[in-house]
C-alpha positions in Angstrom: 77.9 123.1 42.3 78.7 120.5 44.5 75.8 119.8 47.2 76.7 119.5 50.8 75.0 117.6 53.5 71.4 119.1 54.5 71.6 121.2 51.6 68.5 122.4 49.8 67.5 124.1 46.3 66.6 127.0 48.5 70.2 126.9 50.4 72.0 127.0 47.0 69.8 129.5 45.6 70.6 132.0 48.2 74.4 131.0 48.4 75.3 131.0 44.8 72.8 133.6 43.4 72.2 135.4 46.4 68.3 135.4 46.4 65.9 132.7 47.2 63.9 133.3 43.6 67.0 131.6 42.0 65.6 128.4 43.3 63.3 128.0 40.5 66.3 128.6 37.9 68.3 126.0 39.6 65.2 123.7 39.6 64.8 124.3 36.0 68.7 124.1 34.8 68.7 120.7 36.6 64.9 119.2 35.8 64.4 118.9 39.5 61.7 120.2 41.7 62.4 122.9 44.2 61.4 120.7 46.9 63.3 117.8 45.9 65.8 116.0 48.3 69.5 116.8 47.1 72.2 114.1 47.9 75.5 115.4 49.2 78.0 115.1 46.4 75.3 115.9 44.0 76.4 118.3 41.1 74.0 121.0 39.9 74.2 123.8 37.3 73.7 127.0 38.7 72.2 130.3 37.1 74.4 133.4 37.3 74.3 135.5 40.5 71.5 138.0 40.9 72.2 139.4 44.2 76.0 139.5 44.2 76.6 141.3 47.6 74.9 138.6 49.3 76.6 135.4 47.1 79.9 137.5 47.7 79.2 137.9 51.6 78.7 133.6 51.6 81.9 133.2 49.8 84.1 135.6 51.6 82.9 134.3 54.9 82.9 130.3 54.0 78.9 130.4 54.9 77.4 127.4 53.4 73.4 127.3 54.2 72.1 123.8 55.2 68.9 123.8 56.3 67.1 120.4 57.0 64.9 118.5 59.4 66.3 115.6 60.6 64.1 113.7 63.2 62.8 116.6 65.6 65.9 119.0 64.7 66.0 121.7 62.5 69.7 122.8 61.4 70.1 126.1 60.1 73.0 128.5 59.4 72.0 131.1 57.0 73.6 134.3 58.3 76.1 135.4 61.0 75.8 138.3 63.1 78.4 140.4 60.8 75.9 140.8 58.0 75.3 144.0 57.0 71.9 144.1 54.5 71.9 147.5 54.2 71.6 148.3 50.3 73.9 151.6 50.1 
């Protein structure tokens, strides 16, 4: 998986695996810390998706979460208003 600008391990966990807990697996697979700053273009190994509904939603809708604090500004895009988080 190629890291995009302002993405964190947590962003990649939710985007690729569907759950934040996958951040620990990503960190372990790539020998990094969950709090490391990632560089745009950096290639990381990804574990298997845990919550495929969320991961599929992100993929289908082209959502690439990127959370970062740059100066005094927090940039964030995680879900849009159409996300249905029901587990029926």
